[in-house]
C-alpha positions as CSV (number, residue, x, y, z in Angstrom):
1,M,-5.2,9.9,-9.7
2,L,-2.2,7.7,-9.7
3,K,-3.1,4.5,-7.8
4,S,-0.6,2.3,-6.2
5,W,0.3,-1.0,-4.6
6,S,1.0,-0.5,-0.9
7,F,4.3,-1.4,0.9
8,Y,3.7,-3.2,4.3
9,C,6.2,-4.0,7.2
10,L,5.3,-6.8,9.5
11,S,7.3,-5.1,12.4
12,L,4.9,-2.0,12.1
13,D,1.5,-4.1,12.4
14,D,0.4,-2.3,15.5
15,L,-0.3,1.2,14.2
16,S,-2.5,1.9,17.2
17,S,0.8,2.7,18.9
18,P,1.2,6.4,18.8
19,W,4.9,6.6,18.3
20,K,4.7,4.2,15.5
21,L,2.2,6.0,13.7
22,K,3.8,9.3,14.1
23,K,7.3,7.9,13.1
24,C,5.6,6.4,9.9
25,L,4.3,9.8,9.0
26,Q,7.6,11.5,9.7
27,V,9.8,9.0,7.7
28,A,7.3,9.0,4.9
29,L,7.9,12.7,4.5
30,L,11.6,12.5,4.7
31,C,11.2,10.0,1.6
32,I,9.7,12.6,-0.5
33,Q,12.0,15.6,-0.1
34,E,12.8,17.6,-3.1
35,N,16.5,17.1,-3.2
36,P,17.3,13.2,-3.4
37,A,20.5,14.0,-1.3
38,D,18.3,14.8,1.9
39,R,16.2,11.4,1.5
40,P,17.1,8.6,3.8
41,T,18.6,5.4,2.6
42,I,16.8,2.0,3.1
43,L,19.1,1.3,6.1
44,D,18.2,4.9,7.6
45,V,14.2,4.3,7.3
46,Y,14.8,0.7,9.0
47,T,16.7,2.2,11.8
48,M,14.3,5.2,12.4
49,L,11.2,2.9,12.3
50,K,12.5,0.4,14.7
51,S,13.5,2.5,17.5
52,E,11.2,4.8,19.4
53,T,14.2,7.1,20.4
54,A,16.0,7.0,16.9
55,A,16.6,10.9,15.9
56,I,14.4,12.1,12.8
57,S,16.0,14.6,10.6
58,T,14.4,18.0,10.2
59,F,11.9,17.8,7.0
60,K,12.7,19.8,4.0
61,R,10.6,21.1,0.9
62,P,8.8,18.1,-0.6
63,A,9.3,17.0,-4.3
64,F,5.7,17.7,-5.2
65,S,2.7,19.7,-4.0
66,V,-0.6,19.3,-5.5
67,K,-4.2,20.3,-5.2
68,R,-7.1,18.9,-7.2
69,D,-10.9,19.2,-6.7
70,E,-13.2,16.1,-7.0
71,D,-14.0,15.5,-10.4
72,E,-17.5,14.6,-11.7
73,E,-17.0,11.0,-11.6
74,S,-17.3,10.3,-7.9
75,K,-15.5,6.9,-8.1
76,C,-12.2,8.7,-9.2
77,A,-12.6,11.5,-6.8
78,L,-9.5,12.3,-4.9
79,K,-8.7,15.5,-2.9
80,V,-5.2,16.1,-2.4
81,K,-4.2,19.0,0.0
82,I,-1.3,21.3,-0.5
83,C,1.2,20.4,2.0
84,S,4.1,22.5,3.8
85,V,6.4,22.0,6.6
86,N,4.3,24.2,9.0
87,E,0.9,22.9,7.8
88,L,0.3,19.4,7.0
89,K,-3.1,18.0,6.0
90,F,-3.8,14.3,5.1
91,S,-6.7,13.2,2.8
92,I,-8.0,9.8,2.2
93,S,-8.6,8.3,-1.2
94,Q,-11.7,6.0,-1.4
95,S,-10.6,4.6,-4.8
96,W,-7.2,3.0,-4.3
97,I,-6.1,-0.3,-5.8
98,K,-3.8,-2.2,-3.6
99,A,-3.2,-5.5,-5.5
100,G,-0.6,-8.1,-5.5
101,Y,0.7,-11.0,-7.8
102,W,1.1,-14.4,-6.1
103,Y,3.1,-16.6,-8.2
104,V,2.2,-20.3,-8.0
105,G,6.0,-21.4,-8.0
106,S,6.5,-19.3,-4.8
107,E,7.2,-21.0,-1.5
108,F,4.8,-18.5,0.3
109,P,1.6,-20.5,1.0
110,I,-1.8,-18.8,0.2
111,S,-3.1,-19.4,3.5
112,E,-0.4,-17.0,4.8
113,I,-1.3,-14.0,2.6
114,N,-2.7,-11.3,4.7
115,S,-5.9,-10.5,2.6
116,A,-6.7,-7.5,4.6
117,L,-4.1,-5.5,3.2
118,F,-5.2,-5.7,-0.5
119,T,-8.2,-4.9,-2.4
120,H,-7.1,-7.4,-5.4
121,L,-5.1,-10.3,-5.5
122,I,-3.9,-11.8,-8.6
123,C,-3.0,-15.6,-9.3
124,A,-0.2,-16.0,-11.7
125,F,0.0,-17.7,-14.2
126,A,-2.0,-19.7,-16.6
127,N,-0.6,-20.6,-19.8
128,V,-2.0,-20.6,-23.4
129,D,-2.0,-24.0,-25.1
130,S,-0.3,-23.4,-28.6
131,S,-2.6,-26.0,-30.4
132,T,-5.9,-24.8,-29.3
133,D,-5.2,-21.1,-28.2
134,Q,-7.2,-21.9,-24.8
135,L,-5.9,-21.5,-21.3
136,S,-3.9,-24.2,-19.9
137,I,-3.3,-24.9,-16.1
138,P,-0.8,-27.7,-15.5
139,F,-2.1,-30.7,-13.6
140,A,0.6,-30.4,-10.9
141,N,-0.5,-26.7,-10.2
142,E,-4.3,-27.0,-10.5
143,Q,-4.8,-27.4,-6.6
144,Y,-3.3,-23.8,-6.0
145,F,-5.6,-22.1,-8.8
146,L,-8.8,-24.1,-7.4
147,S,-8.0,-23.1,-3.7
148,F,-6.7,-19.7,-4.4
149,S,-10.2,-17.4,-4.4
150,G,-11.8,-19.5,-1.7
151,T,-8.6,-19.2,0.6
152,I,-8.4,-15.4,0.0
153,R,-12.0,-14.5,0.3
154,G,-12.6,-16.8,3.2
155,K,-10.4,-14.3,5.0
156,S,-12.0,-11.1,3.4
157,L,-14.9,-11.0,1.3
158,S,-14.0,-7.6,0.0
159,V,-10.9,-8.7,-1.9
160,T,-11.5,-9.4,-5.5
161,T,-9.4,-12.1,-7.3
162,L,-7.9,-12.1,-10.8
163,L,-6.5,-15.0,-12.8
164,S,-3.4,-13.8,-14.8
165,V,-2.3,-15.3,-18.1
166,W,1.4,-14.9,-19.5
167,N,3.5,-16.1,-22.6
168,G,5.1,-18.9,-21.0
169,Q,8.0,-19.1,-18.7
170,N,10.7,-19.9,-21.4
171,A,9.4,-17.1,-23.7
172,T,9.0,-14.6,-20.8
173,G,12.6,-15.4,-19.5
174,Q,14.3,-15.0,-22.9
175,S,12.3,-11.6,-23.5
176,I,13.3,-10.3,-20.2
177,L,17.0,-11.1,-21.1
178,G,16.5,-9.0,-24.2
179,N,16.6,-12.2,-26.7
180,K,14.4,-12.5,-29.6
181,V,11.8,-14.9,-29.2
182,N,11.2,-16.6,-32.5
183,Y,8.0,-18.1,-31.5
184,S,5.4,-16.9,-29.3
185,V,2.1,-18.5,-28.5
186,L,0.5,-15.1,-27.6
187,S,1.8,-13.7,-31.0
188,S,0.2,-16.4,-32.9
189,M,-3.2,-16.1,-31.1
190,F,-3.1,-12.2,-31.4
191,S,-2.7,-12.3,-35.3
192,D,-5.9,-14.3,-36.1
193,S,-9.6,-13.7,-35.2
194,S,-10.4,-17.2,-34.8
195,H,-7.7,-17.9,-32.5
196,R,-8.4,-14.7,-30.4
197,K,-12.2,-16.0,-30.1
198,S,-11.1,-19.3,-28.8
199,F,-8.8,-17.8,-26.3
200,I,-11.2,-15.1,-25.1
201,E,-14.1,-17.8,-24.7
202,S,-11.5,-20.1,-22.7
203,S,-10.2,-17.3,-20.6
204,M,-13.9,-16.4,-19.3
205,K,-14.8,-20.1,-18.8
206,T,-11.6,-20.7,-16.8
207,A,-11.9,-17.6,-14.6
208,R,-15.4,-18.6,-13.7
209,R,-14.6,-22.3,-13.2
210,Y,-11.9,-21.5,-10.6
211,G,-13.7,-18.7,-8.9
212,F,-11.9,-15.6,-10.2
213,Q,-13.7,-12.4,-10.7
214,G,-11.3,-11.0,-13.2
215,I,-8.8,-11.8,-15.8
216,D,-5.1,-10.1,-16.2
217,L,-2.8,-10.3,-19.3
218,F,0.7,-10.4,-18.3
219,W,2.9,-9.7,-21.5
220,L,5.4,-7.0,-21.2
221,W,7.5,-7.7,-24.3
222,P,5.3,-7.7,-27.3
223,N,6.7,-6.8,-30.6
224,G,5.4,-3.9,-32.8
225,I,2.9,-6.2,-34.8
226,D,1.6,-7.8,-31.4
227,L,0.9,-4.2,-30.2
228,N,-1.1,-3.4,-33.3
229,N,-3.1,-6.6,-32.9
230,M,-3.5,-6.0,-29.1
231,G,-6.0,-3.3,-29.7
232,R,-8.3,-5.8,-31.7
233,L,-7.9,-8.5,-29.0
234,L,-9.0,-5.9,-26.3
235,D,-12.0,-4.7,-28.0
236,E,-13.2,-8.4,-28.8
237,W,-12.4,-9.4,-25.2
238,R,-14.4,-6.5,-23.6
239,A,-17.5,-7.2,-25.9
240,A,-17.3,-10.8,-24.9
241,I,-17.1,-10.1,-21.2
242,T,-20.0,-7.7,-21.4
243,S,-22.3,-10.1,-23.3
244,D,-21.3,-13.1,-20.9
245,A,-22.5,-11.0,-18.0
246,R,-25.7,-10.0,-19.8
247,N,-26.5,-13.5,-20.6
248,S,-25.9,-14.8,-17.1
249,S,-26.5,-13.9,-13.5
250,E,-22.7,-13.4,-12.9
251,P,-21.3,-10.0,-12.5
252,E,-19.0,-8.6,-15.2
253,L,-15.5,-9.8,-15.2
254,I,-12.8,-7.3,-14.4
255,L,-10.1,-7.0,-17.3
256,T,-6.7,-5.7,-16.5
257,A,-3.1,-5.9,-18.2
258,A,0.3,-5.7,-17.1
259,V,2.4,-3.2,-19.3
260,R,5.9,-1.8,-19.7
261,Y,6.8,1.4,-17.8
262,I,6.7,3.5,-20.9
263,P,3.8,3.1,-23.6
264,N,6.0,2.7,-26.5
265,H,8.1,-0.2,-27.6
266,E,10.4,-0.4,-30.8
267,T,8.7,1.9,-33.3
268,V,5.1,1.6,-32.0
269,S,3.0,2.3,-29.1
270,Y,0.4,0.5,-27.0
271,P,-3.0,0.8,-28.3
272,I,-3.9,3.5,-26.0
273,E,-7.4,4.2,-27.0
274,S,-8.4,0.6,-27.0
275,M,-6.9,0.1,-23.5
276,K,-8.8,3.2,-22.2
277,R,-12.2,1.8,-23.6
278,N,-11.6,-1.8,-22.5
279,L,-9.3,-2.2,-19.5
280,D,-10.3,-1.6,-16.1
281,W,-6.7,-0.4,-15.3
282,A,-3.2,-1.2,-16.3
283,H,-0.5,-2.4,-14.0
284,V,2.7,-0.5,-14.8
285,V,5.7,-2.7,-14.2
286,A,8.0,0.0,-12.9
287,Y,11.2,-2.2,-12.2
288,D,13.8,-4.4,-13.8
289,Y,15.2,-1.7,-15.6
290,F,18.7,-2.8,-15.1
291,L,19.6,-6.9,-14.7
292,P,22.8,-8.3,-13.8
293,S,22.2,-11.0,-16.5
294,M,22.1,-8.1,-19.1
295,D,24.0,-5.2,-18.1
296,N,27.7,-5.1,-17.2
297,V,27.4,-2.2,-14.8
298,T,25.4,-2.0,-11.5
299,G,22.1,0.0,-12.0
300,T,18.9,0.8,-10.0
301,H,16.5,-1.5,-11.2
302,A,13.4,0.5,-9.8
303,A,14.6,4.1,-10.0
304,L,11.6,6.5,-9.4
305,Y,13.9,9.4,-10.7
306,N,17.4,9.1,-12.9
307,P,18.9,12.2,-13.8
308,A,21.4,10.5,-16.0
309,S,18.8,8.9,-18.4
310,N,15.1,8.5,-19.1
311,I,15.0,5.0,-17.7
312,S,12.9,5.8,-14.7
313,T,9.4,5.4,-13.3
314,D,8.8,9.4,-13.5
315,F,9.7,9.4,-17.0
316,G,7.5,6.4,-17.8
317,I,4.4,7.5,-16.0
318,N,4.6,11.0,-17.6
319,N,4.8,9.4,-21.0
320,W,1.6,7.3,-20.3
321,L,-0.2,10.5,-19.2
322,S,1.1,12.5,-22.0
323,R,-0.2,9.8,-24.4
324,G,-3.8,10.5,-23.0
325,F,-3.8,7.4,-20.8
326,P,-6.0,8.3,-17.7
327,A,-4.3,8.4,-14.3
328,N,-7.2,6.7,-12.6
329,K,-6.2,3.7,-14.6
330,L,-2.8,3.4,-13.9
331,V,-1.7,1.1,-11.0
332,L,2.2,1.7,-10.1
333,G,4.1,-1.5,-9.5
334,V,6.6,-1.7,-6.7
335,P,9.0,-4.6,-6.6
336,Y,9.8,-6.1,-3.2
337,H,13.2,-7.6,-4.6
338,G,16.5,-6.3,-5.8
339,Y,19.6,-7.6,-7.5
340,A,23.2,-8.6,-7.0
341,W,26.0,-8.0,-9.2
342,T,29.5,-9.7,-9.2
343,L,31.8,-6.5,-9.0
344,A,35.0,-6.2,-11.2
345,N,36.3,-4.3,-8.3
346,P,35.0,-5.2,-5.0
347,N,36.0,-1.9,-3.6
348,D,33.9,0.1,-6.1
349,K,30.2,-0.2,-5.0
350,A,28.9,2.9,-6.8
351,I,25.8,2.8,-9.1
352,G,27.4,2.3,-12.5
353,A,30.3,0.2,-11.4
354,L,31.7,-2.5,-13.7
355,A,30.3,-5.9,-13.2
356,F,30.6,-9.4,-14.4
357,G,27.1,-10.5,-14.0
358,P,24.8,-12.0,-11.3
359,A,26.0,-12.7,-7.7
360,I,24.7,-14.9,-4.9
361,T,21.8,-16.3,-7.2
362,I,21.6,-17.7,-10.8
363,D,20.1,-14.4,-12.0
364,G,21.2,-12.0,-9.2
365,S,17.6,-11.5,-7.8
366,M,17.2,-11.1,-4.0
367,G,14.0,-11.3,-2.1
368,E,10.4,-12.1,-3.1
369,C,9.0,-10.8,-6.7
370,I,5.7,-9.7,-4.9
371,H,4.1,-6.4,-6.4
């Protein structure tokens, strides 16, 4: 089962309205038609959803049609019925993960997050102190980490909160741009058993102290050596989490990781077997495939399919599955942001048009990076 983060539109908040619900279902079917040329554009979708009288195109054959019976593990059970134009049946999954990252630097207040839309919310990011290998939260941001879980769960007790740890803003930014990072605090920590032990103990204590129920590792650009050491870290991390729960009255912490859209990087792969054993699930970051700061042509930065290359979500997810990573531990990341390029020819607006870098903002990003 491929779990997914959900898309939500405030203008459709009242789904008790019969025409709105019907329109949502009709438009959703148009978006999964087999021929990409038949699918509506974002503007088409917006127009159809906003108006009760807007015309709806005739639905054609879907891109996929699957039927699967419940497996032995009821927690992963999902029945998907064969769908056709003439016979449409819907099923409800009982195990969907609807998660979102909230960035501490965001202008969106924690109190305005609609907790009811999510099963899990992740507060990002805690740093790692290079001198101690322990988690570090800047004093200026501590108030947000202290209030996050209480504010979220004050609205909905069913929501689980996690604390996300990353490689630091500078190293992450350089890695996104494709630049080699000569020093990485996570690389250093991964490579030494005593450093890993200090990090693991600190991560659990910090999560407990700030009221989080899980920990997330957000590191999308490790090198080959890092990936080899990552398996050791996850084995030790899970063992420590299990021991911590056994020796206390607290429930076992959730352990997740954000990963690249494909399982291989450089000449090595993610430690699939260790990830299967130790992670509750992995967040597949299926976006930022093309960036104005890196690419001198325009590109679809979150392409579900790409007939011209293997840089697509479909290709990446199939690679994860072919490597043996279970579908019920993959959570698909969907961006709520896009990018703007400065075009070499303002009249050439096609995908692949020559460009001179970002437009409008420093890095070209437009919208909120909410997953």
